[in-house]
PANU-752064 format. One record per residue (C-alpha): residue number from 0; y, x, z. Coordinates in pm, whole numbers, plus 32768, in hexadecimal, padded with zeros to 4 digits. Example, Ala and Ser with C-alpha at 12.3 -4.5 7.8 and 13.67 -1.06 7.14 Angstrom:
BEGIN
<site seq="0" c2="7E3E" c1="84CE" c3="830C"/>
<site seq="1" c2="7F96" c1="8557" c3="82CA"/>
// end
This chain:
BEGIN
<site seq="0" c2="842E" c1="891F" c3="8040"/>
<site seq="1" c2="845C" c1="8893" c3="7EE2"/>
<site seq="2" c2="8341" c1="87E0" c3="7EAB"/>
<site seq="3" c2="8264" c1="87DA" c3="7D09"/>
<site seq="4" c2="82CA" c1="8713" c3="7C1E"/>
<site seq="5" c2="8221" c1="85C7" c3="7BE6"/>
<site seq="6" c2="8162" c1="85C5" c3="7A92"/>
<site seq="7" c2="8044" c1="84CC" c3="7ADF"/>
<site seq="8" c2="8058" c1="8397" c3="7B91"/>
<site seq="9" c2="7F37" c1="82A0" c3="7C48"/>
<site seq="10" c2="7F7E" c1="8148" c3="7CE8"/>
<site seq="11" c2="7E3D" c1="80AD" c3="7D8E"/>
<site seq="12" c2="7E54" c1="7F35" c3="7DE8"/>
<site seq="13" c2="7CFE" c1="7ED3" c3="7EBC"/>
<site seq="14" c2="7CCF" c1="7D48" c3="7E9F"/>
<site seq="15" c2="7BEC" c1="7C5E" c3="7F66"/>
<site seq="16" c2="7C32" c1="7ADF" c3="7F18"/>
<site seq="17" c2="7D9D" c1="7AD6" c3="7EF2"/>
<site seq="18" c2="7DC9" c1="79F2" c3="7DA4"/>
<site seq="19" c2="7EF0" c1="7958" c3="7E7B"/>
<site seq="20" c2="7FBA" c1="7A98" c3="7E65"/>
<site seq="21" c2="7F0D" c1="7B78" c3="7D97"/>
<site seq="22" c2="7FEE" c1="7B42" c3="7C56"/>
<site seq="23" c2="812B" c1="7B66" c3="7D25"/>
<site seq="24" c2="80C9" c1="7CB3" c3="7D69"/>
<site seq="25" c2="8063" c1="7D2E" c3="7C26"/>
<site seq="26" c2="819A" c1="7C7C" c3="7B86"/>
<site seq="27" c2="8298" c1="7D6B" c3="7C79"/>
<site seq="28" c2="818A" c1="7E7D" c3="7C2B"/>
<site seq="29" c2="8203" c1="7E59" c3="7ABB"/>
<site seq="30" c2="834B" c1="7E7E" c3="7AFC"/>
<site seq="31" c2="8315" c1="7FC6" c3="7BDC"/>
<site seq="32" c2="8258" c1="8058" c3="7AD1"/>
<site seq="33" c2="8348" c1="801F" c3="79DE"/>
<site seq="34" c2="8418" c1="80F6" c3="7AA4"/>
<site seq="35" c2="837C" c1="8203" c3="7A6A"/>
<site seq="36" c2="837B" c1="832A" c3="7951"/>
<site seq="37" c2="8218" c1="83EB" c3="79C9"/>
<site seq="38" c2="80B4" c1="8387" c3="7942"/>
<site seq="39" c2="803A" c1="8251" c3="7A35"/>
<site seq="40" c2="7ED8" c1="81D3" c3="7A68"/>
<site seq="41" c2="7F04" c1="8082" c3="7B42"/>
<site seq="42" c2="7D85" c1="800D" c3="7BEC"/>
<site seq="43" c2="7D43" c1="7EE5" c3="7C5B"/>
<site seq="44" c2="7C1A" c1="7EDA" c3="7D41"/>
<site seq="45" c2="7B6E" c1="7D7C" c3="7D92"/>
<site seq="46" c2="7A7E" c1="7DC2" c3="7E9E"/>
<site seq="47" c2="797C" c1="7C9E" c3="7EB9"/>
<site seq="48" c2="7A73" c1="7B80" c3="7E8B"/>
<site seq="49" c2="7A12" c1="7A22" c3="7E74"/>
<site seq="50" c2="7B00" c1="798C" c3="7DF6"/>
<site seq="51" c2="7BF2" c1="79B8" c3="7CA6"/>
<site seq="52" c2="7C67" c1="7AFD" c3="7CF2"/>
<site seq="53" c2="7BD1" c1="7B95" c3="7BAB"/>
<site seq="54" c2="7C64" c1="7AB0" c3="7AB9"/>
<site seq="55" c2="7D9B" c1="7AEB" c3="7B4E"/>
<site seq="56" c2="7DBE" c1="7C3D" c3="7B5B"/>
<site seq="57" c2="7D30" c1="7C2B" c3="79B4"/>
<site seq="58" c2="7E6E" c1="7B7A" c3="7971"/>
<site seq="59" c2="7F29" c1="7CC9" c3="79AE"/>
<site seq="60" c2="7F49" c1="7E14" c3="7902"/>
<site seq="61" c2="7E85" c1="7ED9" c3="79F6"/>
<site seq="62" c2="7CFC" c1="7F6C" c3="79F2"/>
<site seq="63" c2="7C34" c1="7E81" c3="7AF8"/>
<site seq="64" c2="7AF8" c1="7EF3" c3="7BAB"/>
<site seq="65" c2="79F3" c1="7DE9" c3="7C51"/>
<site seq="66" c2="7953" c1="7EB6" c3="7D90"/>
<site seq="67" c2="7878" c1="7DEE" c3="7EB5"/>
<site seq="68" c2="78C7" c1="7EF6" c3="7FB3"/>
<site seq="69" c2="796D" c1="7DBA" c3="8086"/>
<site seq="70" c2="7A37" c1="7F01" c3="8113"/>
<site seq="71" c2="7BB1" c1="7F37" c3="80EE"/>
<site seq="72" c2="7B87" c1="80CB" c3="8114"/>
<site seq="73" c2="7A97" c1="80CF" c3="8012"/>
<site seq="74" c2="7B70" c1="8010" c3="7F02"/>
<site seq="75" c2="7C9D" c1="80D8" c3="7F37"/>
<site seq="76" c2="7B91" c1="8203" c3="7EFC"/>
<site seq="77" c2="7AED" c1="8180" c3="7DD9"/>
<site seq="78" c2="7C33" c1="8147" c3="7D54"/>
<site seq="79" c2="7CB2" c1="828C" c3="7D8E"/>
<site seq="80" c2="7B9B" c1="832D" c3="7CDE"/>
<site seq="81" c2="7BBD" c1="8238" c3="7B93"/>
<site seq="82" c2="7D2A" c1="8268" c3="7B91"/>
<site seq="83" c2="7D40" c1="840A" c3="7B92"/>
<site seq="84" c2="7BF8" c1="83F7" c3="7A7D"/>
<site seq="85" c2="7CA5" c1="832E" c3="79B5"/>
<site seq="86" c2="7DDC" c1="842F" c3="79E0"/>
<site seq="87" c2="7D0E" c1="858A" c3="79BE"/>
<site seq="88" c2="7D6A" c1="8684" c3="796A"/>
<site seq="89" c2="7EC1" c1="8674" c3="7A26"/>
<site seq="90" c2="7EC6" c1="877A" c3="7B4C"/>
<site seq="91" c2="7EA1" c1="86CC" c3="7C7A"/>
<site seq="92" c2="7FBC" c1="8767" c3="7D41"/>
<site seq="93" c2="807E" c1="86D3" c3="7C20"/>
<site seq="94" c2="7FD2" c1="858D" c3="7C30"/>
<site seq="95" c2="805A" c1="8487" c3="7D1C"/>
<site seq="96" c2="7F99" c1="8353" c3="7DEA"/>
<site seq="97" c2="804A" c1="8228" c3="7E54"/>
<site seq="98" c2="7F97" c1="80F7" c3="7F24"/>
<site seq="99" c2="7FEC" c1="7F91" c3="7F71"/>
<site seq="100" c2="7F4B" c1="7E41" c3="7F9E"/>
<site seq="101" c2="7F1F" c1="7D11" c3="7EBC"/>
<site seq="102" c2="7FA4" c1="7C15" c3="7FB4"/>
<site seq="103" c2="80E4" c1="7D20" c3="7FAE"/>
<site seq="104" c2="8208" c1="7D26" c3="7EBF"/>
<site seq="105" c2="8282" c1="7E9F" c3="7E6E"/>
<site seq="106" c2="843A" c1="7EAB" c3="7E1C"/>
<site seq="107" c2="8493" c1="7F10" c3="7CB0"/>
<site seq="108" c2="84F0" c1="805E" c3="7D46"/>
<site seq="109" c2="8391" c1="80AF" c3="7DFA"/>
<site seq="110" c2="82C1" c1="81C1" c3="7D1C"/>
<site seq="111" c2="8425" c1="8254" c3="7CB5"/>
<site seq="112" c2="8491" c1="828B" c3="7E44"/>
<site seq="113" c2="8354" c1="8338" c3="7E78"/>
<site seq="114" c2="8349" c1="841E" c3="7D7C"/>
<site seq="115" c2="849D" c1="8491" c3="7D99"/>
<site seq="116" c2="8430" c1="84F2" c3="7F41"/>
<site seq="117" c2="8314" c1="856B" c3="7EAB"/>
<site seq="118" c2="8405" c1="865E" c3="7DD2"/>
<site seq="119" c2="84C4" c1="86C1" c3="7F08"/>
<site seq="120" c2="837D" c1="8745" c3="7FBB"/>
<site seq="121" c2="82B6" c1="85FD" c3="805A"/>
<site seq="122" c2="8141" c1="860E" c3="803E"/>
<site seq="123" c2="8118" c1="84B4" c3="80D1"/>
<site seq="124" c2="8224" c1="838A" c3="80E0"/>
<site seq="125" c2="8208" c1="8280" c3="81EB"/>
<site seq="126" c2="82E6" c1="816F" c3="817A"/>
<site seq="127" c2="8346" c1="8012" c3="824B"/>
<site seq="128" c2="82CE" c1="7EAB" c3="8229"/>
<site seq="129" c2="835D" c1="7D75" c3="827C"/>
<site seq="130" c2="82B8" c1="7C27" c3="8296"/>
<site seq="131" c2="830F" c1="7B44" c3="81B3"/>
<site seq="132" c2="83F8" c1="7A55" c3="8286"/>
<site seq="133" c2="83B2" c1="7910" c3="81E3"/>
<site seq="134" c2="8225" c1="792C" c3="82A9"/>
<site seq="135" c2="8305" c1="7953" c3="83E0"/>
<site seq="136" c2="83A3" c1="7893" c3="84EE"/>
<site seq="137" c2="852B" c1="78B8" c3="8517"/>
<site seq="138" c2="84E1" c1="7936" c3="868B"/>
<site seq="139" c2="83E2" c1="7A35" c3="85EB"/>
<site seq="140" c2="84BF" c1="7A9C" c3="84B6"/>
<site seq="141" c2="85DD" c1="7AEF" c3="85C1"/>
<site seq="142" c2="8512" c1="7BC5" c3="864D"/>
<site seq="143" c2="8484" c1="7CAF" c3="854D"/>
<site seq="144" c2="860D" c1="7CDA" c3="84E2"/>
<site seq="145" c2="8663" c1="7D1E" c3="865D"/>
<site seq="146" c2="854F" c1="7E44" c3="867C"/>
<site seq="147" c2="855C" c1="7ED7" c3="84F2"/>
<site seq="148" c2="86AE" c1="7F85" c3="84DE"/>
<site seq="149" c2="86FE" c1="7FE3" c3="836E"/>
<site seq="150" c2="870A" c1="8123" c3="830C"/>
<site seq="151" c2="861D" c1="816A" c3="8434"/>
<site seq="152" c2="848D" c1="81B0" c3="83D7"/>
<site seq="153" c2="83D4" c1="8149" c3="84D9"/>
<site seq="154" c2="82DB" c1="8250" c3="8461"/>
<site seq="155" c2="81A9" c1="8135" c3="8474"/>
<site seq="156" c2="807E" c1="8169" c3="836A"/>
<site seq="157" c2="804A" c1="8065" c3="8275"/>
<site seq="158" c2="7F6E" c1="8059" c3="8158"/>
<site seq="159" c2="806A" c1="7F5C" c3="80A1"/>
<site seq="160" c2="8165" c1="8078" c3="8090"/>
<site seq="161" c2="80D2" c1="81D6" c3="8077"/>
<site seq="162" c2="80CE" c1="82FE" c3="7F99"/>
<site seq="163" c2="8022" c1="8452" c3="7F94"/>
<site seq="164" c2="801D" c1="8591" c3="7ED5"/>
<site seq="165" c2="7E99" c1="859A" c3="7E1C"/>
<site seq="166" c2="7E6A" c1="86CB" c3="7E74"/>
<site seq="167" c2="7ECA" c1="8699" c3="7FE8"/>
<site seq="168" c2="7DF6" c1="8560" c3="7FCE"/>
<site seq="169" c2="7CC1" c1="860E" c3="7F72"/>
<site seq="170" c2="7CD5" c1="8751" c3="8059"/>
<site seq="171" c2="7CFF" c1="860F" c3="8188"/>
<site seq="172" c2="7BAE" c1="8563" c3="80FB"/>
<site seq="173" c2="7C35" c1="8436" c3="805A"/>
<site seq="174" c2="7BFD" c1="82F9" c3="80D2"/>
<site seq="175" c2="7B1A" c1="82CF" c3="81B6"/>
<site seq="176" c2="79F8" c1="819B" c3="8196"/>
<site seq="177" c2="7A7E" c1="80E5" c3="82C5"/>
<site seq="178" c2="7AB8" c1="7F56" c3="82CB"/>
<site seq="179" c2="7C28" c1="7F97" c3="837E"/>
<site seq="180" c2="7D1D" c1="807E" c3="83AF"/>
<site seq="181" c2="7CBC" c1="8180" c3="829A"/>
<site seq="182" c2="7E2D" c1="81D2" c3="8278"/>
<site seq="183" c2="7E7E" c1="821D" c3="83C9"/>
<site seq="184" c2="7D40" c1="830A" c3="83BA"/>
<site seq="185" c2="7D9C" c1="83A5" c3="8278"/>
<site seq="186" c2="7F08" c1="8411" c3="82D6"/>
<site seq="187" c2="7E8E" c1="8495" c3="840F"/>
<site seq="188" c2="7DC8" c1="8584" c3="8355"/>
<site seq="189" c2="7EE2" c1="85F1" c3="8290"/>
<site seq="190" c2="7FAE" c1="862A" c3="83C1"/>
<site seq="191" c2="7E92" c1="86E0" c3="8433"/>
<site seq="192" c2="7E72" c1="87B8" c3="8303"/>
<site seq="193" c2="7FFA" c1="8828" c3="82FC"/>
<site seq="194" c2="8087" c1="8714" c3="8206"/>
<site seq="195" c2="81ED" c1="86CC" c3="820E"/>
<site seq="196" c2="8224" c1="8573" c3="824F"/>
<site seq="197" c2="8340" c1="84CC" c3="820D"/>
<site seq="198" c2="83A3" c1="833E" c3="8290"/>
<site seq="199" c2="8480" c1="8268" c3="81E3"/>
<site seq="200" c2="84F8" c1="8113" c3="81B5"/>
<site seq="201" c2="85A6" c1="8135" c3="8076"/>
<site seq="202" c2="846A" c1="804D" c3="7FB1"/>
<site seq="203" c2="83F6" c1="7F83" c3="80A0"/>
<site seq="204" c2="82FE" c1="7E9E" c3="804E"/>
<site seq="205" c2="82D0" c1="7D46" c3="80A5"/>
<site seq="206" c2="816D" c1="7CBD" c3="812E"/>
<site seq="207" c2="8103" c1="7B7F" c3="8184"/>
<site seq="208" c2="8160" c1="7AF7" c3="82CD"/>
<site seq="209" c2="8011" c1="7A4C" c3="8323"/>
<site seq="210" c2="7F5D" c1="7A76" c3="8461"/>
<site seq="211" c2="7E06" c1="7A4B" c3="83A5"/>
<site seq="212" c2="7DD3" c1="7B8B" c3="82D7"/>
<site seq="213" c2="7CA2" c1="7C04" c3="823C"/>
<site seq="214" c2="7C42" c1="7D0F" c3="8330"/>
<site seq="215" c2="7C4C" c1="7CCD" c3="84AD"/>
<site seq="216" c2="7D49" c1="7DB6" c3="8527"/>
<site seq="217" c2="7E60" c1="7E34" c3="8423"/>
<site seq="218" c2="7FC0" c1="7D95" c3="83DE"/>
<site seq="219" c2="7F4F" c1="7C24" c3="83E7"/>
<site seq="220" c2="7ED1" c1="7C95" c3="8585"/>
<site seq="221" c2="801C" c1="7CF3" c3="85EC"/>
<site seq="222" c2="80CB" c1="7C1B" c3="856D"/>
<site seq="223" c2="7FE6" c1="7AF3" c3="862D"/>
<site seq="224" c2="800B" c1="7BD0" c3="8760"/>
<site seq="225" c2="8181" c1="7BE3" c3="8733"/>
<site seq="226" c2="81AF" c1="7A60" c3="8704"/>
<site seq="227" c2="80D9" c1="7A29" c3="8841"/>
<site seq="228" c2="81BC" c1="7B08" c3="88FB"/>
<site seq="229" c2="82AC" c1="7A23" c3="88CA"/>
<site seq="230" c2="8226" c1="7904" c3="8954"/>
<site seq="231" c2="81E1" c1="784A" c3="87D0"/>
<site seq="232" c2="80CB" c1="77B6" c3="8769"/>
<site seq="233" c2="803E" c1="783E" c3="8664"/>
<site seq="234" c2="802A" c1="7754" c3="8511"/>
<site seq="235" c2="7F09" c1="76FA" c3="8473"/>
<site seq="236" c2="7E89" c1="77FF" c3="8369"/>
<site seq="237" c2="7ED6" c1="776D" c3="8221"/>
// end
């Protein structure tokens, strides 16, 4: 099945106390946005931050919204609504929503790959992530390489690399207000609604390799548990 062409693009980044990593994220996003040839609304949602994340975000050419929800799900939801509103009257089936995280770095082809997959029929794209190897021990880095085969995405859901067609997003009820796993819940609802889901490692996102994240679970907890499985001493958080 051939999907509808994408004529508008919404990009959302939730932020909670990420002043050290946010600029790197947004610089990479600028490069990815420069490659697309459709209207693109990028919204940075600063949620309950007590650091200088707002000041950092305002140095970049993107819309910035401040909220106090203390919930990554709520932040993503607010960002998507704002981005889609700014793109109106774009038609949902021709609009794509791309999501990443403030501690992550997208590759230059991040958006163009998702748009290509949407054109080929994808309703939802699950992209892969890899930890920043500079944050890991050599032993942990080798474990990651040994358990991730290029060209074979593991289909794990990461909010740092997730795209969905706007009509499918709305039909699934959007992001919930959950404090974590809002990405997994959205994908589950999209699958239940019959969405065509594609997993791809063609635009892998580099994310922080820290062991203490902004939520109790998430990718940081996964890396922390993996590190413990190596019998290694977990480094002190920076």
